[in-house]
C-alpha positions in Angstrom: 23.0 119.6 49.0 26.6 119.9 49.7 28.0 121.6 52.7 29.2 124.8 50.7 25.6 125.0 49.4 24.4 125.1 53.0 26.6 127.8 53.9 25.6 129.8 50.7 22.0 129.4 51.6 22.5 130.6 55.1 24.6 133.5 53.9 22.4 134.8 51.4 19.4 134.4 53.7 21.1 136.5 56.4 21.9 139.0 53.9 18.4 139.1 52.6 17.0 139.5 56.3 19.5 142.3 57.0 18.6 144.2 53.7 14.8 143.5 54.6 15.5 145.3 57.9 17.0 148.3 56.2 14.1 148.4 53.8 11.4 148.2 56.5 13.2 151.0 58.7 13.7 153.0 55.4 10.0 152.9 54.6 8.9 153.4 58.2 11.0 156.6 58.3 9.6 158.0 55.1 6.0 157.2 56.0 6.4 158.8 59.4 8.1 161.9 58.2 6.0 162.4 55.2 2.5 161.5 56.9 3.0 162.6 60.4 5.6 165.4 59.9 4.1 166.8 56.7 7.5 166.7 55.0 8.1 166.3 51.3 9.8 163.4 49.8 13.2 165.0 49.4 13.0 166.3 53.2 12.1 162.9 54.4 14.9 161.3 52.3 17.4 163.4 54.1 16.3 161.9 57.6 16.4 158.3 56.6 19.9 157.7 57.6 19.5 159.3 61.1 16.4 157.1 61.8 16.8 154.6 64.5 18.5 151.4 63.4 19.1 152.3 59.9 22.8 153.1 60.1 23.3 149.9 62.1 21.6 147.4 59.7 22.9 149.3 56.6 26.6 148.9 57.9 26.0 145.1 58.8 24.2 144.3 55.6 26.7 146.1 53.3 30.0 145.0 55.1 28.8 141.3 54.9 28.9 141.7 51.1 32.8 141.7 51.4 32.4 138.0 51.9 31.3 137.9 48.2 35.0 138.8 47.2 36.1 135.7 49.1 33.4 133.5 47.7 34.8 134.3 44.3 38.3 134.1 45.2 38.1 130.6 46.6 35.7 129.5 43.8 32.5 129.0 45.9 30.7 130.8 43.3 31.4 131.3 39.6 31.6 135.1 39.7 34.8 136.8 38.6 36.9 138.2 41.4 37.7 141.4 40.0 34.4 142.2 38.9 32.9 141.3 42.2 35.5 143.2 44.1 34.7 146.5 42.0 30.9 146.0 42.6 31.4 145.5 46.2 34.0 148.1 46.9 31.9 150.7 45.0 29.4 150.3 47.7 31.8 150.4 50.6 33.3 153.7 49.5 29.8 155.0 49.6 29.3 153.4 52.9 32.4 155.1 54.4 31.3 158.5 53.0 27.8 158.2 54.5 29.2 156.8 57.7 31.8 159.4 58.6 30.2 162.6 56.9 27.4 164.3 58.5 26.9 166.4 55.3 26.3 163.2 53.4 23.9 161.7 55.9 21.6 164.6 56.1 21.0 165.3 52.5 18.1 163.9 50.1 20.6 161.7 48.2 21.4 159.4 51.3 17.8 158.3 51.5 17.5 157.7 47.8 20.7 155.6 47.9 19.8 153.5 51.0 16.2 153.0 49.7 17.4 151.8 46.3 20.1 149.5 47.6 17.7 147.8 49.9 15.0 147.5 47.2 17.3 145.8 44.8 19.2 143.6 47.4 16.2 142.0 49.1 14.9 140.2 46.0 18.6 139.6 44.7 19.3 137.6 47.9 16.1 136.0 47.9 16.7 134.8 44.4 20.0 133.4 45.2 18.5 131.3 48.0 15.7 129.9 45.8 18.4 129.1 43.2 20.5 127.2 45.7 17.7 125.3 47.0 15.9 124.4 43.7 19.4 123.7 41.9 18.2 125.9 38.9 18.3 129.6 38.8 16.9 129.9 35.4 13.6 127.7 35.3 12.8 126.7 39.0 13.0 129.9 40.9 9.7 131.4 41.6 8.7 133.6 38.7 7.9 136.8 40.6 11.3 136.5 42.3 12.9 135.8 38.9 11.2 138.8 37.3 12.1 141.2 40.1 15.8 140.1 40.0 16.2 140.8 36.4 14.1 143.9 36.1 14.3 146.2 39.2 17.8 147.2 38.0 16.2 149.3 35.2 14.8 151.9 38.0 16.8 151.2 40.9 20.5 151.2 39.4 20.0 154.9 38.1 18.4 156.1 41.4 21.1 154.3 43.3 23.8 155.9 41.2 22.1 159.3 41.7 22.0 158.8 45.4 25.7 157.6 45.6 26.9 160.5 43.6 25.1 163.0 45.9 26.6 161.2 48.8 30.2 161.4 47.4 29.8 165.0 46.5 28.4 166.0 49.9 31.3 164.2 51.7 33.8 165.8 49.4 32.8 169.2 50.7 32.3 168.3 54.3 35.3 169.8 56.3 35.0 167.3 59.1 35.2 164.4 56.7 38.1 165.7 54.7 40.0 166.3 57.9 39.6 162.9 59.0 40.6 161.2 55.9 43.3 163.9 54.5 42.7 166.3 51.6 43.0 163.5 49.3 39.4 162.4 50.2 37.9 165.5 48.6 39.8 164.6 45.2 38.6 160.9 45.4 35.0 161.8 46.3 34.7 165.1 44.4 36.4 164.3 41.3 37.7 160.7 40.7 34.7 158.8 41.6 32.3 160.8 39.8 34.6 160.4 36.6 34.4 156.6 37.1 30.7 156.6 37.7 30.3 158.7 34.6 31.8 156.3 32.3 31.2 152.9 34.2 27.6 153.3 35.0 26.3 152.9 31.4 28.3 149.8 31.1 27.0 148.3 34.2 23.5 148.9 33.3 23.9 147.7 29.8 25.5 144.6 31.3 22.4 144.0 33.3 20.2 144.5 30.1 22.1 141.6 28.5 22.0 139.4 31.6 18.2 140.0 31.6 17.7 139.0 28.0 19.8 136.0 28.3 18.0 134.9 31.5 14.4 135.4 30.1 15.8 133.6 26.8 16.7 130.6 28.8 13.6 130.7 31.1 11.2 130.4 28.4 13.3 128.3 26.0 11.3 125.4 24.4 12.2 122.0 26.2 14.7 120.0 24.4 13.5 117.2 22.1 13.6 113.6 23.2 17.1 112.3 23.0 18.0 110.7 19.4 21.2 109.3 18.1 24.5 110.0 19.8 23.7 111.1 23.5 25.5 111.4 26.7 24.7 108.4 28.9 21.9 108.5 31.5 23.3 108.8 35.2 22.0 107.5 38.5 19.7 110.2 38.6 18.0 109.6 35.2 19.8 112.8 33.7 22.1 113.1 30.9 25.0 115.0 32.6 28.5 115.7 31.1 30.6 116.1 34.2 31.0 112.4 35.4 31.3 111.2 32.0 33.9 113.6 31.0 36.0 112.7 34.1 35.6 109.2 33.5 36.9 109.5 29.8 40.0 111.3 31.0 40.5 108.9 34.0 40.5 105.9 31.7 42.8 107.6 29.4 45.5 108.5 31.7 44.8 105.3 33.7 46.2 103.2 30.9 49.6 104.2 32.2 49.3 106.0 35.6 46.6 104.7 38.0 47.3 107.5 40.6 46.6 110.4 38.1 43.4 108.4 37.0 42.2 108.4 40.6 42.9 112.1 41.3 40.6 112.8 38.2 37.8 110.7 39.5 38.1 112.3 43.2 38.0 115.8 41.8 35.1 117.8 43.4 35.7 121.0 41.4 36.0 119.7 38.1 34.7 122.8 36.3 37.6 124.7 37.6 40.2 122.0 38.1 39.9 120.0 34.9 42.8 121.9 33.2 45.1 120.6 35.8 44.3 116.9 35.1 44.4 117.5 31.5 48.1 118.9 31.9 49.0 115.9 33.8 47.7 113.7 31.3 49.6 115.4 28.6 52.7 115.1 30.7 52.0 111.5 31.1 52.1 111.2 27.3 55.4 112.8 27.1 57.0 109.8 29.0 57.2 107.8 25.7 55.6 107.4 22.3 53.9 104.4 23.4 52.4 106.0 26.4 50.9 108.8 24.1 49.2 106.3 21.8 48.0 104.0 24.6 46.4 106.9 26.5 44.8 108.3 23.2 43.4 104.8 22.5 42.1 104.2 26.0 40.4 107.6 26.0 38.5 107.1 22.8 37.7 103.6 23.7 35.9 104.7 26.9 34.0 107.3 25.0 32.7 104.9 22.7 31.8 102.6 25.6 30.0 105.2 27.6 28.2 107.3 25.1 24.7 106.0 23.8 23.2 105.9 20.5 19.4 106.1 20.7 17.2 104.9 18.2 13.7 106.7 17.0 11.9 104.0 18.9 13.8 105.2 22.1 16.0 101.9 22.4 19.5 102.6 23.1 22.8 100.8 22.5 26.3 102.0 23.2 28.0 104.1 20.5 30.5 101.3 20.1 27.8 98.9 19.2 26.0 101.3 16.9 29.1 101.9 14.9 29.9 98.4 14.5 26.5 97.8 12.6 26.1 98.3 8.8 22.6 98.8 7.7 21.3 97.5 4.4 17.9 98.7 4.5 16.9 100.8 1.5 15.3 103.6 3.7 18.3 103.8 5.9 21.0 105.0 3.4 21.8 108.0 1.6 21.9 108.8 -2.1 24.2 111.0 -3.9 23.7 114.3 -5.6 26.5 116.3 -7.5 26.6 120.0 -8.5 29.2 121.1 -10.9 30.1 124.8 -10.7 30.0 126.9 -13.8 31.9 130.0 -12.5 34.1 131.5 -15.1 37.0 132.4 -12.6 39.3 129.9 -11.0 42.1 130.7 -8.6 45.3 129.4 -9.7 47.6 130.5 -7.1 47.6 131.1 -3.3 45.8 134.3 -2.3 45.3 135.4 1.2 42.7 138.1 2.0 44.3 140.5 4.8 43.2 143.8 6.1 41.1 144.8 3.1 43.5 143.5 0.5 44.6 140.3 -1.1 48.2 139.2 -1.0 49.8 136.8 -3.1 53.5 136.0 -4.5 56.3 138.2 -3.1 53.9 140.4 -1.1 52.5 137.4 0.7 56.0 136.0 1.4 56.8 139.4 3.0 53.9 139.4 5.1 54.5 135.6 6.2 58.1 136.8 7.0 56.7 139.6 9.1 54.3 137.2 11.1 57.1 134.9 11.9 59.6 137.6 12.8 57.1 139.1 15.0 56.2 135.6 16.7 52.6 135.5 15.5 53.2 132.3 13.7 55.7 129.6 14.0 58.7 129.3 11.4 57.2 125.9 10.4 53.8 127.5 9.5 55.7 130.3 7.5 57.6 127.7 5.6 54.5 125.6 4.8 52.5 128.8 3.3 55.6 129.9 1.4 56.0 126.2 -0.1 52.4 126.5 -1.1 53.2 129.7 -2.9 56.2 128.2 -4.6 54.3 125.0 -5.7 51.1 126.2 -7.7 50.5 122.5 -8.7 49.3 121.9 -5.0 46.5 124.4 -6.0 45.8 123.6 -9.5 45.8 119.9 -9.5 43.3 118.5 -7.2 41.0 116.9 -9.7 41.7 113.4 -8.2 41.3 114.2 -4.8 38.0 114.6 -2.8 37.8 116.9 0.3 35.2 115.6 2.7 34.0 118.4 5.0 32.3 117.3 8.2 30.6 120.6 9.0 30.9 122.0 5.5 29.2 125.3 6.4 31.6 126.1 9.3 32.9 129.6 9.6 36.5 128.2 10.0 36.2 125.6 7.3 38.0 125.6 3.9 34.9 125.5 1.8 35.2 128.8 0.0 38.9 128.3 -0.5 38.6 124.8 -2.0 35.6 125.7 -4.3 37.6 128.7 -5.5 40.5 126.5 -6.6 38.1 124.2 -8.3 38.5 121.2 -5.8 36.0 118.3 -5.4 34.2 118.8 -2.2 32.1 116.4 -0.5 29.8 118.3 2.0 28.2 116.9 5.3 26.1 119.3 6.9 22.6 119.6 8.7 19.5 118.8 6.7 18.3 122.4 6.9 17.2 124.1 3.4 18.6 127.4 4.2 22.2 125.8 4.8 22.0 124.0 1.3 20.7 127.0 -0.3 24.1 128.8 0.6 26.3 125.7 -0.2 24.8 124.9 -3.5 24.8 128.4 -4.6 28.4 128.9 -3.6 29.4 125.7 -5.5 27.4 126.8 -8.7 29.2 130.0 -8.7 32.5 128.3 -8.5 34.8 126.2 -10.7 34.5 123.4 -8.1 32.2 120.4 -7.5 30.2 119.8 -4.6 29.0 116.3 -3.7 26.4 115.7 -1.0 24.0 113.2 0.6 20.1 113.3 -0.2 17.3 111.2 1.2 15.5 110.8 -2.1 16.8 109.3 -5.2 18.4 112.1 -7.2 16.4 111.5 -10.3 13.2 112.2 -8.5 14.3 115.7 -7.4 13.1 118.0 -10.1 13.4 121.4 -8.6 15.7 123.2 -6.3 13.1 123.3 -3.7 12.9 119.6 -3.7 16.8 119.2 -3.7 17.0 121.6 -0.6 14.4 119.7 1.3 16.1 116.4 0.6 19.6 117.4 1.1 22.0 117.0 4.2 22.1 114.7 7.3 22.5 114.9 11.0 25.8 113.8 12.4 24.3 112.9 15.7 21.3 110.9 14.5 22.7 109.6 11.2 26.3 108.7 12.2 26.5 105.1 10.9 24.6 106.0 7.8 27.0 108.8 6.9 29.9 106.6 7.5 28.5 103.9 5.3 27.6 106.4 2.5 31.2 107.8 2.5 32.8 104.3 2.6 31.0 103.5 -0.6 31.4 106.8 -2.4 34.1 107.3 -5.1 35.9 103.9 -4.7 39.6 104.2 -4.7 39.6 107.9 -4.9 41.9 109.7 -2.2 39.9 111.3 0.5 41.0 114.2 2.8 38.5 114.1 5.6 38.3 117.2 7.7 36.5 117.6 11.1 35.1 121.2 11.1 31.7 121.1 12.8 31.4 123.0 16.1 28.8 123.3 18.8 28.6 125.0 22.1 29.0 123.1 25.5 28.3 119.4 25.9 27.1 119.3 22.3 30.6 119.9 21.0 31.8 116.6 22.6 28.8 114.9 20.9 29.7 116.2 17.5 33.5 115.4 18.0 32.6 112.0 18.8 30.3 111.6 15.9 33.0 112.9 13.4 35.6 110.7 15.1 33.4 107.4 14.4 33.3 108.4 10.8 37.0 109.5 10.6 38.1 106.3 12.4 36.2 103.9 10.0 37.2 105.8 6.8 40.9 105.9 7.8 40.9 102.3 8.7 38.7 100.8 6.1 39.4 102.9 2.9 42.9 103.4 1.1 44.5 106.9 0.6 42.4 108.6 3.4 44.1 111.5 5.1 42.7 113.3 8.1 42.3 117.1 8.8 41.8 119.0 12.0 41.9 122.6 13.0 43.3 122.8 16.5 42.5 125.6 19.0 45.2 127.9 20.4 43.3 127.6 23.7 44.5 124.2 24.4 47.6 122.2 25.9 50.2 121.8 23.2 53.8 120.6 23.0 55.8 123.5 21.6 59.4 124.1 20.1 62.0 125.2 22.6 62.5 128.3 20.6 58.7 129.3 21.2 59.3 128.8 25.0 62.3 130.8 25.1 60.5 133.8 23.1 58.0 133.6 25.9 60.6 134.0 28.7 62.1 136.8 26.7 58.7 138.6 26.4 57.9 137.8 30.1 61.1 139.7 31.1 60.0 142.6 28.9 56.4 143.0 30.3 56.8 142.0 33.9 58.4 145.5 34.8 55.7 147.5 33.0 53.5 149.2 35.8 50.4 148.3 34.2 51.3 144.7 34.3 52.8 144.7 37.8 49.7 146.5 39.2 47.1 143.9 37.7 49.3 141.0 38.7 49.5 142.5 42.2 45.8 143.4 42.5 44.7 139.8 41.4 47.2 138.2 43.6 48.9 136.4 40.7 45.6 135.3 39.1 46.1 138.0 36.1 49.0 137.9 33.7 50.6 134.5 34.8 53.7 133.5 33.2 53.5 131.7 30.0 56.8 129.8 29.9 56.7 126.4 31.6 59.5 124.3 33.0 60.3 121.4 30.5 58.8 118.0 31.0 61.2 115.1 30.7 60.5 112.2 28.7 61.7 109.5 26.4 63.6 111.4 23.5 64.4 114.6 25.6 62.7 117.4 27.4 59.3 118.8 26.0 58.1 122.1 26.4 54.4 122.9 27.1 52.1 125.7 26.6 49.0 126.1 28.8 46.5 127.9 26.5 43.4 126.6 28.1 40.8 129.0 28.8 39.1 127.6 31.8 35.8 129.6 31.0 35.4 127.4 27.9 34.7 124.6 30.2 35.9 120.9 30.4 33.5 119.8 27.5 35.2 122.1 25.1 38.6 120.7 26.2 37.5 117.1 25.9 36.1 117.7 22.5 39.3 119.0 21.2 41.4 116.5 23.1 39.5 113.6 21.4 40.5 115.0 18.0 44.1 115.1 19.1 43.9 111.5 20.3 42.5 110.4 16.9 45.1 112.4 15.0 48.0 110.5 16.7 46.4 107.2 16.4 45.6 107.5 12.8 49.2 108.8 12.2 50.6 105.9 14.0 48.7 103.6 11.6 50.3 105.2 8.3 47.6 107.8 7.8 48.5 111.6 6.9 47.2 113.9 9.2 47.0 117.6 9.0 46.4 119.0 12.5 47.5 122.6 12.9 46.8 125.5 15.3 44.5 128.0 13.9 44.6 131.5 15.2 42.1 133.3 17.3 39.5 134.6 14.8 36.8 137.3 14.9 34.0 135.0 13.7 30.3 135.9 14.2 29.7 133.4 17.0 32.9 134.7 18.8 32.2 138.2 18.5 28.5 138.0 19.7 30.0 137.3 23.2 30.7 140.8 24.2 33.6 139.9 26.6 35.4 138.0 24.0 34.8 140.9 21.5 36.3 143.5 24.0 39.3 141.1 25.0 40.1 140.6 21.3 40.4 144.4 20.7 42.9 144.8 23.8 44.9 141.5 23.1 47.4 142.9 20.7 48.8 145.1 23.4 50.5 141.6 24.4 52.9 141.0 21.6 52.9 139.2 19.4 49.1 138.6 19.5 47.0 139.4 16.4 43.4 138.5 15.9 42.5 137.6 12.5 39.6 137.9 10.3 37.6 134.6 9.2 39.0 135.1 5.5 42.4 135.3 6.6 42.3 132.5 8.9 40.4 130.3 6.3 43.0 131.0 3.5 46.2 130.5 5.7 44.9 127.3 7.2 43.8 125.8 3.8 47.3 126.6 2.5 48.8 124.7 5.4 46.5 121.8 4.8 47.5 121.9 1.0 51.1 121.6 2.2 50.6 118.9 4.6 48.7 116.7 2.0 51.3 117.4 -0.8 54.8 117.7 1.0 56.3 114.3 1.9 58.4 116.2 4.6 55.5 117.6 6.5 55.0 116.8 10.0 51.8 115.2 9.4 53.4 112.6 7.2 53.8 109.3 9.1 57.3 109.0 7.5 58.5 112.0 9.4 60.0 111.2 12.6 58.9 112.8 15.9 60.3 112.0 19.3 56.7 112.0 20.7 53.5 111.6 18.7 52.1 114.9 20.2 54.8 116.8 18.5 52.5 116.6 15.5 50.9 119.7 16.9 54.2 121.5 17.4 54.6 122.2 13.7 52.8 124.4 11.2 51.2 126.4 14.0 49.4 129.6 13.1 48.7 130.3 16.7 48.2 134.2 16.5 50.9 134.8 19.2 49.6 132.4 22.0 52.8 130.4 22.2 55.3 133.4 22.2 53.4 135.7 24.5 54.8 136.8 28.0 51.5 135.5 29.7 49.1 132.6 29.5 46.1 133.3 27.3 43.7 132.7 30.1 45.3 135.4 32.3 45.2 138.3 29.8 41.5 138.5 29.2 40.5 141.0 31.9 43.6 143.2 31.2 42.8 143.1 27.5 39.3 144.4 28.2 40.6 147.2 30.5 43.1 148.2 27.9 40.3 148.5 25.2 38.1 150.5 27.1 40.9 152.6 28.3 41.8 153.3 24.8 38.2 153.9 23.8 37.6 156.3 26.7 40.7 158.3 26.4 39.4 161.2 24.7 36.2 161.4 26.9 38.4 160.9 30.0 40.4 164.1 29.2 37.2 165.9 28.5 35.2 164.5 31.6 38.2 164.9 33.9 38.5 168.6 32.9 34.9 169.1 33.3 34.6 167.2 36.6 37.6 169.1 38.0 36.0 172.4 37.1 32.5 171.3 38.6 34.2 170.1 41.7 36.1 173.3 42.2 33.1 175.5 41.7 31.1 173.1 44.1 33.8 173.1 46.8 34.5 176.7 46.2 30.8 177.6 47.0 30.9 175.8 50.6 
């Protein structure tokens, strides 16, 4: 156990003891006054605060909670600073009211508030102690404590809120209290706080409902299956942890050129929060020269192949490097090929982009592209690529000779639907799950395209759709060498465009990215006429054009003087609304401009998974391979919108120009258009004949980033502000009505005193 953990155990244990004292004294007071004094519950509640010891221990226990804001600020815990501060300060304002107002102390709501607070805090702090000691807050904490932590709120939050409101209103009409804190205290406690509670309380309770659902789901989740296929290596503790491996890969990468930066990565003790700084240092090191960029990329991938394991069904393991160096010739260790030719009657013969309920093409699409470019939502090079695709319909109509290999064919962000609609040849690689293939095959049959996919049985033995669905598909983790071998032998001499579109959460994302990389590496190096395709995320570190950086500077000057932005930046001590534009990085070929789009909450595994794709892209391009690797915009996919915080932030982000959040069908279509451009236009940035001062400039062009590059603020610093804006806009009509109602009620209440 680290020193910080020892401190947190001591802190939480002390808080638990303090609240236990409050709870004991509260219960003792209630029992004494109700049994011995013959009082009713409300009468006894009114005497709780004045009982010996209650006020002292309440003040100590609740004031100690101020340290939780400090813990979040210095990242001792993973709680958001602003949310923690709001939660703690809502208690502090109530504590001030009950401490300095005799009216608030001697009414039934005081006892209800104190009892509710104590009843919820004792198990909460005890739960934290258990979680720190066991090292697992989900599965190893005692179940009774776990249940209390995630269940008591259903009763105690509403009772606590009612008690707090009664304290606020009692203090607001207490002349002595108002005189002590000026008349503004009456407005704060009698009007402002009740309005905030009216709108904020349901949100807080529903947030806990969501937390409870998530915690119980994790607690009773089935244990993972035994490791098979591509896996994280086993560490000294016998666990397959990602942190040290993540650090080792990035350290090996940058260490190929700068040992000092490599050692800094290995020495990091707060990798979860500091990884972005080291990733930025790595990209800056790549800027020193084209040779350094490629050398770092190769070293990073080599280290990943060396560290990751490939586990056979019998449990034996070899390195991923060794697994991918072998080619199996056994009959039961290869895939067969099934082909479905679509019979749809309609074929799209021009570029069409679904957008806001309509479909744009031709001049109307050109006009919209110009609007996006002028607004700053996309880069001019992305606009040029789309317009060229409009002006060259042959890029859409003549794809009969090219095969598009989609690794993760069913991905929400992949080009499957667009490619099938234009009659393209698609080679689909996706999980061996019948429901997945029922959808994919159905889409292919309804189109003019062709779908080729792997099956485990000989095609001639599959007589029914049910048999095809049961046999179709593969697993990128466990079948990686077999998939590679199948694709190497498939359609000899035909040009392939191999796209990596599979996505998984957390550490699995690194695994699937590495699995796809092994396939892409061997196809691009062992087959002729192979191109690679990637969808880059806007939440990453990229080299950007100077014009984009200049636009971000101009936007910053516009926004920094707005009261809302000034207030949030001040209250967060500069953590919110951080300036987007960075100082240029000098290197061979001139100065390079960076955008830090990393969202720290996505974690180091997400960053590593996307970085490995960057590495493969520049390595393959350096070897003569066409690479289409463009930034896709923030998109309202189902998986993203299921995360309530992301969904709320997406609603508020367009306040910060030039952000726009796109629907999946729009993102799919525009990124497919840029892909077709890159594959067909010899002057595209992905063509190895196009000269760049640095290989990482591959990602500077064709960026449909949704506004990330040209916004005033870093994307990771506008999330909370966007959420506040969304709820503010949503609540505006209710605030007006609630404010008038609360003001009227407060006036009547104060007038009656």
